[in-house]
KEGUTOR-714302 format. One record per atom (N, C-alpha, C): residue in one letter; x, y, z. Coordinates in pm, whole numbers, padded with zeros to 5 digits, always signed. Layout:
AXYZ ...
This chain:
M+03532+13516-01647 M+03676+13530-01633 M+03736+13574-01766 K+03831+13670-01760 K+03898+13715-01882 K+03971+13598-01947 A+03972+13600-02079 A+04031+13489-02154 A+04177+13467-02116 F+04254+13576-02103 F+04396+13560-02072 F+04416+13495-01936 L+04329+13526-01841 L+04339+13465-01709 L+04308+13315-01714 K+04213+13278-01800 K+04185+13134-01819 K+04309+13061-01867 L+04376+13122-01965 L+04497+13061-02019 L+04605+13052-01912 Q+04627+13161-01841 Q+04731+13162-01737 Q+04704+13058-01630 K+04579+13044-01591 K+04543+12947-01487 K+04581+12806-01530 K+04547+12770-01652 K+04579+12635-01700 K+04730+12618-01716 N+04799+12720-01766 N+04944+12710-01781 N+05012+12691-01646 K+04959+12758-01543 K+05017+12742-01409 K+04993+12602-01351 E+04895+12532-01408 E+04870+12392-01372 E+04951+12298-01461 D+05046+12352-01537 D+05131+12277-01630 D+05049+12212-01742 K+04944+12281-01784 K+04862+12234-01895 K+04882+12329-02013 F+04928+12274-02124 F+04962+12356-02240 F+04900+12302-02370 I+04822+12195-02361 I+04768+12133-02481 I+04632+12193-02516 C+04623+12240-02641 C+04496+12283-02698 C+04447+12171-02789 V+04332+12118-02760 V+04276+12009-02840 V+04198+12069-02957 G+04241+12037-03077 G+04173+12088-03196 G+04058+11998-03236 L+03938+12053-03235 L+03819+11975-03271 L+03791+11991-03421 D+03884+11940-03501 D+03871+11942-03647 D+03799+11812-03688 S+03674+11804-03654 S+03602+11677-03663 S+03547+11654-03803 D+03601+11552-03868 D+03567+11516-04005 D+03499+11380-04005 P+03372+11372-04046 P+03301+11243-04043 P+03375+11129-04111 G+03451+11161-04217 G+03524+11057-04288 G+03638+10996-04210 K+03680+11063-04100 K+03792+11014-04020 K+03750+10964-03883 L+03620+10963-03855 L+03574+10919-03723 L+03588+10768-03709 P+03595+10719-03586 P+03606+10574-03564 P+03497+10496-03638 H+03527+10370-03665 H+03444+10287-03752 H+03297+10281-03712 H+03269+10286-03583 H+03130+10263-03541 H+03041+10386-03559 F+03098+10500-03597 F+03018+10619-03623 F+02968+10620-03767 K+02850+10677-03788 K+02804+10703-03923 K+02896+10808-03986 K+02921+10794-04114 K+03013+10885-04181 K+02940+11007-04237 D+02866+11074-04149 D+02798+11197-04190 D+02795+11293-04072 K+02744+11412-04096 K+02749+11519-03995 K+02675+11485-03867 S+02582+11390-03874 S+02504+11355-03754 S+02593+11296-03644 S+02712+11251-03681 S+02801+11188-03582 S+02893+11288-03512 I+02906+11407-03569 I+03008+11500-03520 I+02986+11539-03374 L+02864+11574-03339 L+02839+11621-03202 L+02866+11511-03101 D+02823+11388-03129 D+02847+11277-03036 D+02997+11250-03022 F+03068+11258-03134 F+03213+11238-03129 F+03278+11348-03045 N+03242+11474-03071 N+03299+11585-02994 N+03269+11571-02846 R+03148+11532-02814 R+03110+11516-02674 R+03201+11414-02606 S+03225+11303-02672 S+03309+11198-02613 S+03453+11247-02593 I+03505+11320-02692 I+03641+11373-02680 I+03650+11473-02566 I+03555+11562-02558 I+03557+11665-02452 I+03546+11601-02314 E+03455+11508-02299 E+03437+11442-02168 E+03564+11369-02127 A+03635+11312-02222 A+03755+11234-02190 A+03877+11321-02163 T+03882+11440-02222 T+04006+11520-02217 T+03997+11650-02138 S+03877+11693-02101 S+03863+11828-02043 S+03939+11845-01911 Q+03958+11737-01838 Q+04032+11746-01712 Q+04179+11777-01736 F+04226+11753-01859 F+04368+11762-01888 F+04402+11870-01991 A+04304+11930-02054 A+04327+12025-02162 A+04339+12168-02110 A+04420+12248-02181 A+04430+12390-02150 A+04331+12471-02232 A+04292+12418-02348 A+04202+12491-02438 A+04145+12395-02542 Y+04040+12441-02607 Y+03986+12372-02725 Y+03977+12472-02839 K+04019+12428-02956 K+04013+12512-03076 K+03918+12449-03176 I+03820+12526-03219 I+03723+12477-03317 I+03748+12548-03449 N+03785+12471-03550 N+03811+12525-03683 N+03678+12536-03758 F+03642+12658-03792 F+03510+12684-03852 F+03488+12607-03983 A+03594+12583-04058 A+03577+12520-04190 A+03511+12383-04180 F+03540+12310-04073 F+03486+12175-04058 F+03336+12176-04028 Y+03283+12291-03994 Y+03141+12304-03958 Y+03065+12387-04062 E+03129+12492-04110 E+03065+12579-04209 E+03031+12503-04337 K+03106+12399-04368 K+03082+12325-04492 K+02941+12267-04498 Y+02878+12251-04379 Y+02742+12197-04374 Y+02635+12305-04364 G+02677+12432-04378 G+02580+12540-04372 G+02528+12563-04232 S+02402+12604-04222 S+02345+12642-04092 S+02342+12525-03995 S+02319+12404-04044 S+02316+12288-03954 S+02455+12262-03895 G+02559+12286-03974 G+02694+12269-03923 G+02727+12372-03817 L+02681+12495-03836 L+02705+12598-03736 L+02627+12570-03608 D+02513+12505-03620 D+02439+12461-03500 D+02520+12358-03423 I+02584+12266-03496 I+02669+12165-03430 I+02787+12233-03362 L+02844+12332-03428 L+02955+12407-03369 L+02912+12472-03238 K+02799+12537-03239 K+02751+12607-03118 K+02720+12507-03007 Q+02661+12395-03041 Q+02631+12293-02940 Q+02760+12233-02885 T+02860+12216-02969 T+02990+12167-02922 T+03051+12264-02823 L+03045+12391-02856 L+03100+12494-02770 L+03036+12491-02632 E+02908+12464-02627 E+02835+12461-02500 E+02873+12340-02414 L+02938+12240-02473 L+02981+12122-02399 L+03112+12145-02324 I+03186+12249-02361 I+03319+12273-02304 I+03305+12343-02168 P+03366+12290-02063 P+03357+12354-01931 P+03399+12500-01935 G+03332+12581-01855 G+03350+12726-01860 G+03487+12776-01820 D+03567+12694-01750 D+03699+12739-01707 D+03808+12708-01809 I+03769+12653-01924 I+03866+12617-02027 I+03853+12713-02145 L+03965+12765-02191 L+03967+12861-02301 L+03913+12798-02429 T+03828+12872-02498 T+03777+12827-02628 T+03827+12922-02737 I+03875+12863-02846 I+03930+12942-02957 I+03848+12918-03082 G+03795+13025-03138 G+03726+13018-03266 G+03830+13036-03376 D+03868+12926-03438 D+03971+12933-03542 D+03903+12969-03674 A+03881+13099-03691 A+03808+13149-03807 A+03895+13232-03900 K+04012+13275-03849 K+04109+13355-03926 K+04041+13472-03997 R+03963+13548-03922 R+03892+13662-03977 R+03987+13781-03996 G+03942+13879-04070 G+04020+14000-04094 G+03972+14068-04220 D+03910+14185-04206 D+03853+14256-04320 D+03846+14404-04283 I+03789+14487-04369 I+03777+14629-04336 I+03701+14645-04205 G+03723+14757-04139 G+03677+14776-04002 G+03532+14741-03976 N+03441+14789-04062 N+03299+14765-04038 N+03265+14617-04048 T+03329+14547-04143 T+03306+14403-04158 T+03364+14328-04038 S+03484+14366-03996 S+03545+14301-03880 S+03460+14320-03755 K+03396+14434-03743 K+03308+14459-03628 K+03201+14351-03618 Y+03142+14315-03732 Y+03036+14215-03731 Y+03091+14073-03715 Y+03211+14050-03768 Y+03276+13921-03741 Y+03300+13905-03591 A+03346+14012-03528 A+03373+14007-03384 A+03244+13981-03305 E+03138+14048-03344 E+03010+14026-03275 E+02964+13881-03292 S+02984+13825-03410 S+02945+13687-03435 S+03022+13590-03345 L+03154+13602-03348 L+03238+13507-03273 L+03224+13523-03123 F+03217+13648-03075 F+03220+13671-02932 F+03082+13681-02868 E+02987+13739-02937 E+02856+13762-02877 E+02755+13653-02912 Y+02753+13609-03036 Y+02659+13503-03072 Y+02711+13366-03030 F+02832+13330-03076 F+02885+13198-03041 F+02940+13194-02899 G+02999+13303-02853 G+03050+13309-02716 G+03190+13254-02698 F+03273+13260-02801 F+03411+13215-02788 F+03490+13310-02697 D+03593+13253-02633 D+03685+13333-02550 D+03790+13402-02636 S+03822+13344-02750 S+03931+13397-02831 S+03908+13361-02977 I+03992+13421-03062 I+03976+13406-03206 I+04112+13414-03273 T+04125+13353-03390 T+04243+13372-03473 T+04212+13478-03579 I+04309+13567-03601 I+04290+13683-03688 I+04402+13690-03792 N+04364+13718-03915 N+04459+13746-04022 N+04481+13898-04027 P+04604+13947-04002 P+04626+14091-03985 P+04667+14165-04113 Y+04663+14100-04225 Y+04731+14156-04341 Y+04658+14272-04409 M+04542+14311-04358 M+04478+14435-04403 M+04506+14550-04307 G+04586+14524-04204 G+04631+14632-04117 G+04549+14656-03992 E+04587+14761-03921 E+04534+14788-03787 E+04383+14805-03786 D+04327+14875-03886 D+04183+14899-03881 D+04102+14771-03895 S+04162+14666-03955 S+04092+14539-03969 S+04099+14456-03841 V+04194+14488-03754 V+04215+14413-03629 V+04148+14482-03510 K+04140+14614-03516 K+04094+14693-03402 K+03958+14651-03347 P+03856+14621-03431 P+03726+14583-03374 P+03733+14461-03283 F+03826+14371-03310 F+03843+14254-03223 F+03913+14293-03093 L+04012+14381-03104 L+04089+14421-02987 L+04005+14498-02886 E+03896+14559-02932 E+03810+14635-02843 E+03737+14546-02742 Y+03736+14417-02767 Y+03681+14322-02668 Y+03794+14288-02571 S+03808+14370-02469 S+03925+14361-02381 S+03927+14234-02297 D+03813+14167-02282 D+03809+14044-02203 D+03836+13921-02287 K+03853+13939-02418 K+03879+13828-02509 K+04029+13823-02542 L+04070+13716-02609 L+04210+13699-02646 L+04217+13686-02798 I+04300+13769-02860 I+04307+13778-03005 I+04440+13721-03052 F+04437+13602-03111 F+04558+13539-03162 F+04579+13581-03308 I+04684+13658-03332 I+04709+13717-03464 I+04817+13637-03537 L+04787+13600-03661 L+04880+13519-03739 L+05011+13593-03761 A+05120+13532-03717 A+05254+13588-03740 A+05330+13500-03839 L+05363+13380-03795 L+05431+13284-03882 L+05357+13151-03871 T+05300+13107-03980 T+05213+12989-03977 T+05292+12862-04011 S+05226+12747-03997 S+05294+12618-04007 S+05292+12558-04146 N+05222+12621-04239 N+05206+12564-04373 N+05323+12603-04465 P+05349+12525-04569 P+05459+12557-04661 P+05444+12695-04725 G+05322+12740-04747 G+05298+12869-04809 G+05342+12988-04725 A+05383+12963-04601 A+05437+13071-04518 A+05557+13137-04586 N+05625+13061-04672 N+05741+13116-04744 N+05702+13223-04845 D+05577+13220-04892 D+05536+13311-04999 D+05538+13457-04954 F+05489+13483-04832 F+05480+13621-04784 F+05543+13639-04645 E+05510+13550-04554 E+05548+13569-04414 E+05699+13572-04393 K+05773+13497-04476 K+05918+13491-04461 K+05992+13578-04563 L+05921+13669-04627 L+05988+13761-04718 L+06081+13854-04639 Q+06200+13872-04690 Q+06295+13963-04625 Q+06276+14103-04678 L+06271+14198-04588 L+06246+14338-04623 L+06378+14414-04641 K+06367+14539-04686 K+06488+14618-04716 K+06577+14638-04595 D+06516+14644-04475 D+06597+14666-04355 D+06658+14536-04302 G+06638+14425-04374 G+06695+14298-04334 G+06605+14212-04247 S+06497+14270-04196 S+06402+14193-04114 S+06307+14116-04206 Y+06227+14031-04143 Y+06131+13951-04218 Y+05990+14001-04191 F+05903+13974-04287 F+05766+14024-04278 F+05699+13980-04148 F+05717+13852-04110 F+05651+13804-03988 F+05702+13877-03864 Q+05828+13922-03868 Q+05882+13997-03755 Q+05814+14133-03742 K+05781+14194-03854 K+05708+14321-03852 K+05568+14302-03793 V+05507+14188-03825 V+05375+14158-03768 V+05385+14151-03616 I+05486+14081-03566 I+05502+14068-03421 I+05525+14205-03356 E+05604+14290-03421 E+05625+14426-03369 E+05494+14501-03360 K+05411+14490-03463 K+05281+14558-03464 K+05191+14504-03353 V+05190+14373-03336 V+05105+14313-03233 V+05142+14368-03096 R+05271+14384-03069 R+05313+14441-02941 R+05260+14583-02925 L+05258+14659-03032 L+05207+14797-03028 L+05056+14801-03010 W+04986+14701-03062 W+04840+14696-03053 W+04790+14642-02920 N+04880+14603-02832 N+04842+14528-02712 N+04805+14616-02593 D+04739+14728-02617 D+04703+14820-02509 D+04611+14755-02406 N+04526+14663-02450 N+04433+14598-02358 N+04486+14466-02303 N+04613+14436-02331 N+04672+14309-02287 N+04587+14189-02329 N+04536+14195-02453 N+04454+14085-02502 N+04501+14033-02638 C+04627+14064-02671 C+04685+14015-02797 C+04768+13890-02772 G+04765+13802-02869 G+04855+13689-02874 G+04899+13671-03019 I+04986+13575-03043 I+05029+13548-03179 I+05016+13399-03210 V+05000+13371-03338 V+05008+13234-03387 V+05145+13216-03450 F+05217+13113-03405 F+05352+13087-03453 F+05364+12937-03476 G+05381+12897-03601 G+05378+12756-03636 G+05490+12675-03572 A+05453+12560-03516 A+05550+12474-03449 A+05648+12409-03546 T+05624+12422-03675 T+05717+12371-03775 T+05836+12463-03795 N+05833+12580-03734 N+05939+12681-03753 N+06029+12689-03629 L+06094+12578-03596 L+06173+12573-03473 L+06287+12673-03474 K+06359+12682-03585 K+06473+12774-03593 K+06427+12919-03574 E+06320+12956-03642 E+06266+13091-03630 E+06215+13118-03488 L+06158+13015-03426 L+06112+13030-03288 L+06229+13060-03195 Q+06335+12983-03208 Q+06453+13003-03124 Q+06512+13144-03143 E+06509+13193-03266 E+06569+13322-03297 E+06482+13440-03258 N+06351+13419-03244 N+06260+13532-03226 N+06185+13532-03093 I+06192+13426-03016 I+06109+13416-02896 I+06136+13529-02797 A+06258+13576-02790 A+06290+13686-02697 A+06209+13810-02729 G+06172+13827-02857 G+06095+13944-02898 G+05945+13930-02882 F+05900+13817-02829 F+05757+13798-02807 F+05707+13876-02686 D+05799+13921-02602 D+05761+13980-02473 D+05674+13880-02396 N+05560+13926-02344 N+05472+13835-02270 N+05349+13795-02349 L+05356+13810-02481 L+05242+13772-02563 L+05217+13621-02552 P+05095+13579-02528 P+05065+13436-02534 P+05077+13386-02677 V+05117+13261-02693 V+05145+13206-02825 V+05063+13080-02847 L+04999+13074-02962 L+04928+12955-03007 L+05013+12890-03116 L+05048+12762-03094 L+05140+12693-03184 L+05072+12573-03251 P+05028+12590-03375 P+04979+12476-03452 P+05095+12407-03522 G+05071+12286-03573 G+05171+12221-03657 G+05245+12105-03595 V+05214+12069-03469 V+05278+11954-03405 V+05216+11825-03460 G+05302+11727-03485 G+05250+11597-03529 G+05257+11580-03679 T+05141+11566-03742 T+05135+11536-03885 T+05210+11637-03969 Q+05205+11765-03931 Q+05272+11869-04009 Q+05422+11875-03986 G+05470+11806-03883 G+05614+11795-03864 G+05673+11860-03741 G+05595+11939-03667 G+05646+12002-03546 G+05665+11901-03434 N+05770+11919-03355 N+05801+11828-03245 N+05763+11893-03111 F+05675+11828-03037 F+05623+11884-02913 F+05733+11911-02811 E+05820+11814-02789 E+05923+11830-02687 E+06020+11943-02723 D+06058+11952-02850 D+06149+12060-02892 D+06087+12197-02868 I+05960+12209-02903 I+05890+12337-02887 I+05882+12375-02739 M+05842+12281-02656 M+05828+12310-02512 M+05963+12349-02452 N+06069+12283-02494 N+06201+12315-02440 N+06242+12458-02470 V+06210+12508-02589 V+06243+12647-02623 V+06175+12743-02527 F+06046+12721-02502 F+05972+12810-02412 F+06019+12797-02268 I+06046+12676-02225 I+06092+12654-02088 I+06227+12722-02066 Q+06318+12707-02161 Q+06451+12768-02149 Q+06444+12920-02142 Q+06344+12978-02208 Q+06327+13124-02207 Q+06241+13171-02090 G+06184+13080-02015 G+06097+13117-01903 G+05969+13184-01948 K+05924+13150-02068 K+05801+13207-02123 K+05698+13095-02130 L+05602+13098-02039 L+05511+12985-02026 L+05364+13026-02042 N+05339+13124-02127 N+05202+13156-02168 N+05185+13106-02311 L+05147+12981-02325 L+05140+12923-02459 L+05042+12807-02465 L+05003+12778-02589 L+04917+12664-02619 L+04976+12592-02739 V+04995+12462-02726 V+05036+12380-02838 V+04913+12308-02889 N+04871+12343-03009 N+04751+12280-03063 N+04783+12144-03124 I+04705+12045-03084 I+04716+11911-03143 I+04575+11865-03177 S+04554+11833-03300 S+04420+11789-03345 S+04422+11641-03375 R+04471+11605-03492 R+04468+11465-03536 R+04543+11372-03441 G+04651+11421-03381 G+04731+11338-03292 G+04661+11298-03164 I+04549+11364-03135 I+04469+11328-03017 I+04335+11269-03057 I+04259+11342-03138 I+04120+11299-03161 I+04110+11179-03256 Y+04211+11160-03343 Y+04209+11046-03436 Y+04316+10943-03404 K+04361+10942-03280 K+04469+10850-03242 K+04425+10705-03250 D+04296+10681-03232 D+04244+10544-03226 D+04115+10538-03308 N+04103+10439-03393 N+03987+10425-03481 N+03884+10326-03426 S+03906+10279-03303 S+03816+10181-03244 S+03715+10248-03152 A+03630+10167-03090 A+03530+10220-02996 A+03596+10279-02872 G+03723+10249-02850 G+03795+10304-02735 G+03867+10434-02764 F+03824+10504-02868 F+03894+10626-02913 F+03905+10732-02805 A+03800+10749-02725 A+03801+10856-02625 A+03902+10827-02515 E+03909+10702-02473 E+04006+10664-02371 E+04149+10679-02423 T+04168+10648-02550 T+04300+10666-02612 T+04337+10814-02617 A+04240+10899-02651 A+04265+11043-02654 A+04304+11093-02515 K+04236+11044-02414 K+04269+11079-02276 K+04412+11036-02242 G+04448+10916-02284 G+04583+10866-02257 G+04690+10948-02326 E+04660+10994-02449 E+04757+11072-02525 E+04781+11209-02461 I+04675+11277-02422 I+04694+11410-02362 I+04756+11398-02223 T+04724+11293-02152 T+04787+11270-02021 T+04936+11247-02036 Q+04973+11170-02136 Q+05114+11143-02162 Q+05190+11271-02196 L+05128+11357-02276 L+05192+11485-02311 L+05207+11575-02188 N+05105+11578-02102 N+05113+11657-01979 N+05225+11605-01888 N+05237+11474-01880 N+05343+11416-01797 N+05481+11449-01853 L+05493+11452-01985 L+05620+11490-02047 L+05656+11634-02010 V+05557+11723-02013 V+05582+11863-01976 V+05634+11872-01833 K+05574+11799-01742 K+05618+11802-01602 K+05762+11757-01587 K+05799+11657-01665 K+05940+11612-01663 K+06034+11718-01716 L+05994+11783-01824 L+06077+11888-01882 L+06093+12006-01786 L+05987+12037-01713 L+05991+12151-01621 L+06078+12125-01500 T+06099+11999-01467 T+06179+11965-01347 T+06323+11931-01380 K+06360+11940-01506 K+06498+11911-01545 K+06596+12010-01481 
């Protein structure tokens, strides 16, 4: 199934939560060993508890690459645990000259088998094109991120009065010939979201930054609901997977994502 169709199917079931598997041994519940050997078992428990309720899973490469080849083995094994009808996102933020991007794309899509990827577009179209050629995949391109450093470049105002991130969104719309582009838009930027969402067209949106970083889930969902734009994923990592430090962590994670899904249903029926 094409990646975009996977996303649409889950969104039509009122599922918008992307569970971030940013699994750090130092933050796992007390009964786990505090080393990489615990990561796969922890991920398995989280996936088994939440897969019925999740719209997607996002795996941040940094949490696995730090262990070298053994960490990448854990990443691949984790990916194989995720049911085939759920979107998988390789959060690798790749982007380089065309030939290099070609091999990054082959790695993420052909070797690991991800449905989608996060891309840094700041080297321009030729650095993004090799990913876009995978028409059955979904390419989430960084527009406005959730970190404080977004002010350094992404929010720079240009001579025509527009902002740099707005130019990125314009380019993404132009690059969307295969209908496989999406954007990353940080949930910490509520004002910017309200001001720019009309210009997203039908691009699917991945929204990191809810919870610890300060983004509010209900506020974000209300903006999309009011605009009638419901192709989106709200990524939540720590707020789900580290909600409970006891042996009941998986059941707590299930309860948290269920509660968020129920909140969405209430918002949709207002």
